[in-house]
C-alpha positions as CSV (number, residue, x, y, z in Angstrom):
1,M,22.3,4.6,-30.7
2,K,19.9,4.1,-27.7
3,N,21.2,5.9,-24.6
4,K,21.5,4.4,-21.1
5,Y,18.0,6.2,-20.2
6,T,16.3,4.5,-23.1
7,Y,17.3,1.1,-22.0
8,L,16.1,1.8,-18.5
9,V,12.7,3.0,-19.8
10,I,12.4,-0.3,-21.8
11,A,13.4,-2.4,-18.9
12,F,11.1,-0.6,-16.7
13,L,8.1,-1.1,-19.0
14,A,9.0,-4.8,-19.5
15,I,8.8,-5.4,-15.9
16,M,5.6,-3.6,-15.4
17,T,4.0,-5.6,-18.2
18,M,5.2,-8.8,-16.8
19,N,3.7,-8.0,-13.4
20,S,0.4,-6.7,-14.6
21,C,-0.4,-9.5,-17.1
22,K,-2.1,-11.7,-14.5
23,K,-5.2,-10.2,-13.1
24,D,-6.6,-11.0,-9.6
25,S,-9.3,-13.3,-11.0
26,F,-11.3,-15.7,-9.0
27,N,-9.7,-19.2,-8.5
28,P,-11.8,-21.4,-6.3
29,T,-9.9,-23.0,-3.3
30,P,-10.8,-25.9,-1.3
31,E,-13.7,-25.5,1.0
32,N,-13.1,-24.7,4.6
33,V,-9.3,-24.7,4.1
34,P,-7.9,-21.4,5.3
35,I,-4.4,-20.3,4.5
36,I,-2.6,-19.4,7.6
37,L,0.6,-17.4,7.5
38,E,2.4,-15.2,9.9
39,P,0.7,-11.7,10.2
40,V,2.1,-9.1,7.8
41,V,4.2,-6.7,9.9
42,P,3.9,-3.3,8.4
43,P,7.3,-1.7,7.6
44,Q,8.5,0.5,10.3
45,D,11.4,2.2,8.5
46,L,9.3,3.9,5.9
47,P,7.3,7.1,6.2
48,D,3.6,6.6,6.3
49,S,2.7,8.3,2.8
50,N,-0.7,6.5,2.2
51,L,-2.9,9.3,3.8
52,V,-1.1,12.3,2.5
53,M,-4.0,13.5,0.7
54,G,-6.4,12.8,3.7
55,N,-8.5,10.3,5.7
56,P,-11.7,10.4,3.6
57,S,-14.0,9.2,6.3
58,S,-11.9,10.1,9.4
59,A,-11.5,6.4,10.2
60,T,-10.0,5.6,13.6
61,S,-8.4,2.6,15.3
62,D,-10.9,2.5,18.0
63,V,-12.5,-0.9,18.1
64,N,-15.9,0.6,18.7
65,N,-15.7,2.4,15.3
66,F,-16.4,-1.0,13.7
67,N,-17.9,0.4,10.5
68,N,-15.1,2.7,9.9
69,F,-12.1,0.9,11.4
70,L,-8.5,2.2,10.4
71,L,-6.0,-0.6,9.4
72,K,-2.6,0.7,8.8
73,E,-0.9,-2.1,6.9
74,G,2.1,0.0,5.8
75,Y,1.9,-0.8,2.2
76,Y,-1.6,0.8,2.2
77,T,-4.2,2.0,4.6
78,V,-7.8,0.7,4.9
79,S,-11.1,1.9,6.4
80,Y,-12.9,-1.4,7.2
81,D,-16.4,-2.2,7.8
82,R,-16.8,-5.0,10.1
83,D,-20.6,-5.6,9.4
84,R,-20.0,-5.5,5.6
85,A,-16.8,-7.5,5.9
86,I,-15.3,-5.4,3.1
87,P,-13.1,-2.2,3.1
88,N,-14.9,1.1,2.7
89,W,-11.9,2.5,1.1
90,V,-8.2,1.8,0.5
91,S,-5.5,4.5,0.0
92,W,-1.9,4.1,-1.1
93,H,0.9,6.0,-2.6
94,L,2.6,4.6,-5.8
95,T,6.2,5.4,-6.9
96,A,8.6,3.7,-9.2
97,S,10.5,2.2,-6.1
98,D,7.2,0.1,-5.4
99,L,7.4,-1.6,-8.8
100,G,10.0,-4.5,-9.1
101,T,10.1,-8.1,-10.1
102,T,8.4,-9.9,-7.3
103,P,5.8,-12.4,-8.6
104,R,2.3,-12.5,-7.5
105,Q,2.1,-14.4,-4.1
106,D,-1.6,-15.4,-4.5
107,D,-1.8,-16.0,-0.8
108,F,-5.3,-14.7,-0.2
109,R,-6.0,-15.1,3.7
110,S,-7.8,-13.6,6.6
111,N,-6.2,-10.6,8.4
112,N,-5.2,-11.5,11.9
113,N,-4.8,-8.0,12.9
114,L,-8.5,-7.5,13.1
115,P,-9.8,-7.0,16.6
116,D,-10.9,-10.0,18.6
117,G,-14.2,-11.5,18.0
118,W,-14.7,-9.9,14.6
119,Y,-15.5,-12.2,11.6
120,H,-12.6,-13.1,9.5
121,V,-13.2,-13.5,5.8
122,E,-11.1,-16.4,4.5
123,N,-9.5,-17.3,1.3
124,F,-12.3,-19.6,0.4
125,S,-15.1,-17.2,1.5
126,Y,-16.0,-16.2,-2.2
127,N,-16.2,-19.7,-3.5
128,G,-19.5,-20.4,-5.5
129,G,-20.7,-16.7,-5.6
130,G,-19.5,-15.9,-9.0
131,F,-17.3,-12.9,-8.0
132,D,-13.7,-12.4,-8.2
133,R,-11.6,-11.6,-5.2
134,G,-11.1,-8.1,-6.3
135,H,-7.9,-6.1,-5.0
136,M,-8.3,-2.5,-3.9
137,C,-4.6,-1.8,-3.7
138,P,-3.4,-4.1,-6.7
139,S,-0.8,-6.8,-6.2
140,A,1.0,-5.3,-9.3
141,D,1.4,-2.0,-7.5
142,R,3.4,-3.7,-4.7
143,T,6.1,-5.8,-6.4
144,S,9.2,-4.6,-4.7
145,T,9.3,-7.3,-2.2
146,V,7.6,-10.5,-1.2
147,A,6.2,-9.0,2.0
148,A,4.8,-5.9,-0.1
149,N,3.1,-8.1,-2.6
150,S,1.7,-10.6,0.1
151,S,0.2,-7.8,2.0
152,T,-2.2,-7.1,-0.9
153,F,-3.7,-10.5,-0.5
154,L,-5.2,-9.8,2.9
155,M,-9.0,-10.2,2.6
156,T,-9.4,-6.8,4.2
157,N,-8.0,-5.4,0.9
158,I,-10.6,-7.4,-1.2
159,I,-14.2,-7.0,-2.3
160,P,-16.5,-9.2,-4.1
161,Q,-16.0,-7.8,-7.6
162,A,-17.8,-8.8,-11.0
163,P,-15.2,-10.7,-13.2
164,V,-15.5,-8.4,-16.2
165,N,-15.3,-5.3,-14.1
166,N,-12.2,-6.7,-12.3
167,Q,-10.4,-8.3,-15.2
168,V,-11.2,-5.8,-18.0
169,T,-12.2,-2.3,-17.0
170,W,-10.8,-1.9,-13.5
171,A,-7.6,-3.9,-14.8
172,T,-7.0,-1.5,-17.7
173,L,-7.3,1.5,-15.4
174,E,-4.7,-0.1,-13.0
175,D,-2.4,-0.6,-16.0
176,Y,-2.7,2.8,-17.2
177,A,-2.0,4.3,-13.8
178,R,1.2,2.2,-13.6
179,S,2.2,3.6,-17.1
180,L,2.0,7.2,-15.6
181,V,4.6,6.0,-13.0
182,G,6.7,5.0,-16.0
183,Q,6.5,8.4,-17.3
184,G,8.0,10.1,-14.2
185,N,5.0,10.6,-11.9
186,E,4.1,9.4,-8.5
187,L,0.4,8.6,-7.7
188,Y,-1.9,9.0,-4.6
189,T,-4.9,6.5,-5.1
190,I,-7.9,6.3,-2.9
191,C,-10.7,3.8,-4.0
192,G,-13.6,2.0,-2.5
193,S,-17.2,0.8,-3.0
194,Y,-20.7,1.6,-1.9
195,G,-24.1,0.3,-2.0
196,V,-25.5,-3.2,-2.0
197,G,-26.0,-5.7,-4.9
198,G,-23.7,-6.6,-7.8
199,S,-24.0,-9.1,-10.7
200,G,-21.3,-11.7,-11.4
201,N,-20.9,-15.0,-13.2
202,A,-23.7,-16.5,-11.2
203,G,-26.1,-13.6,-11.4
204,P,-27.1,-10.9,-9.0
205,F,-26.3,-11.2,-5.4
206,D,-26.6,-8.8,-2.4
207,N,-24.1,-10.9,-0.3
208,I,-22.1,-14.0,-0.3
209,N,-20.7,-16.5,2.0
210,N,-24.0,-17.2,3.9
211,G,-24.6,-13.5,4.1
212,Q,-21.5,-12.7,5.8
213,V,-19.8,-10.6,3.0
214,T,-21.7,-7.8,1.3
215,V,-21.5,-7.4,-2.5
216,P,-21.3,-3.7,-3.3
217,S,-23.2,-2.2,-6.3
218,M,-20.7,0.5,-7.2
219,L,-16.9,0.9,-7.2
220,W,-15.1,4.3,-7.3
221,K,-11.4,5.4,-7.6
222,V,-9.6,8.7,-7.3
223,I,-5.9,9.1,-8.7
224,V,-4.0,12.2,-7.9
225,V,-1.2,12.5,-10.5
226,L,2.0,14.4,-9.6
227,P,5.5,14.6,-11.2
228,N,8.1,13.0,-9.1
229,G,9.3,15.4,-6.3
230,G,9.0,16.1,-2.7
231,D,6.7,17.8,-0.3
232,D,3.8,16.4,-2.3
233,L,0.8,17.9,-0.6
234,S,2.1,21.4,-1.1
235,R,2.6,20.6,-4.9
236,V,-1.1,19.8,-5.5
237,S,-2.4,22.9,-7.5
238,N,-5.4,23.9,-9.6
239,S,-3.8,22.3,-12.6
240,T,-2.9,18.9,-10.9
241,R,-4.6,16.1,-12.8
242,V,-7.1,14.0,-10.9
243,I,-8.6,10.9,-12.4
244,S,-11.9,9.9,-11.0
245,V,-14.3,7.1,-11.9
246,I,-17.5,5.4,-10.7
247,M,-18.4,2.0,-12.2
248,P,-21.1,-0.5,-11.6
249,N,-20.2,-3.9,-10.1
250,T,-21.5,-5.9,-13.0
251,N,-20.3,-8.0,-15.9
252,T,-22.1,-5.5,-18.3
253,V,-19.9,-2.6,-17.3
254,N,-18.4,-0.7,-20.2
255,S,-15.0,-2.0,-20.9
256,N,-13.5,1.4,-21.5
257,W,-12.8,3.0,-18.1
258,R,-12.6,6.5,-19.8
259,T,-16.3,6.4,-20.4
260,L,-17.0,6.1,-16.6
261,R,-14.9,9.1,-15.6
262,T,-16.6,11.6,-13.2
263,T,-15.8,14.1,-10.5
264,V,-14.6,13.8,-7.1
265,D,-17.5,15.9,-5.9
266,A,-19.8,13.1,-7.3
267,I,-17.9,10.5,-5.4
268,E,-18.2,12.4,-2.4
269,A,-22.0,13.0,-2.9
270,A,-22.5,9.3,-3.2
271,T,-20.3,8.2,-0.2
272,G,-20.4,11.1,2.2
273,Y,-16.6,11.1,2.2
274,D,-14.2,14.0,2.0
275,V,-11.7,12.3,-0.3
276,L,-9.0,14.8,-0.6
277,S,-9.5,16.3,2.9
278,K,-5.9,17.6,3.4
279,V,-5.7,19.4,0.2
280,D,-6.3,23.2,0.5
281,P,-10.2,23.8,0.3
282,A,-9.7,26.5,-2.5
283,I,-7.8,23.9,-4.6
284,Q,-10.2,21.2,-3.8
285,A,-13.0,23.3,-5.1
286,V,-11.4,23.4,-8.6
287,I,-9.8,19.8,-9.0
288,E,-12.8,18.0,-7.4
289,A,-15.3,19.6,-9.9
290,R,-13.3,18.7,-13.0
291,V,-13.6,15.7,-15.1
292,D,-10.4,14.4,-16.5
293,N,-10.2,14.4,-20.3
294,L,-6.7,13.2,-21.1
């Protein structure tokens, strides 16, 4: 006879499957028709756990730091580049409590929290470019409430992503990460992009939306896997599993994300970031040089 724990695991996996089955693929919207909603108000009653592992680029909320501008959205944290009109990186903490039954809101829209005078990428800005509106922090990682899920559709959390990359390779890694949560883990994820020039359904482009939005050439992701617990930073050790990938922003990307695994060191060399800056340097030296093989 199945015990109570078995039924809970089955229910959890069913919810996770339901919420991950629809990917954040490109759906054309009417031209020049922005979606206007009340600004997302970050939760004030929750601890800010999104930067526990570090602030990779030392982003700040100084408006003059326009190529490395810190946006704390509560459900995730962003380093935003005003001139590229895409995030440099996005960081978030994922636990079982973040995964619920809230459906995808699909309310792609501009972020009204950007400083005055900055260009606002809209829900229709990717129309005709051949690229998906690719989430950095996935909508399926934020299904506990409508507000949490809706926050992921702010265009400051989105990049122009080749459809095969977004819907196949990137998606299967996202699904795998959520499966680790179902196995009793919590995750710290930092991901982003670099370079210029990707290739989507309409061929190669350096930018879209009349030059307003840069198309990156490469995507990267780092996932720190910890068993559920407290005082997380202190629990990172030389044996902590870290999954790191770099993948080209193209439709010809290998569909198996495992073939694209690399080291944190390689990502840092390509971006100039210190991805896990708060981790003890001696431990960084070990876990950042290792390629995951599980």
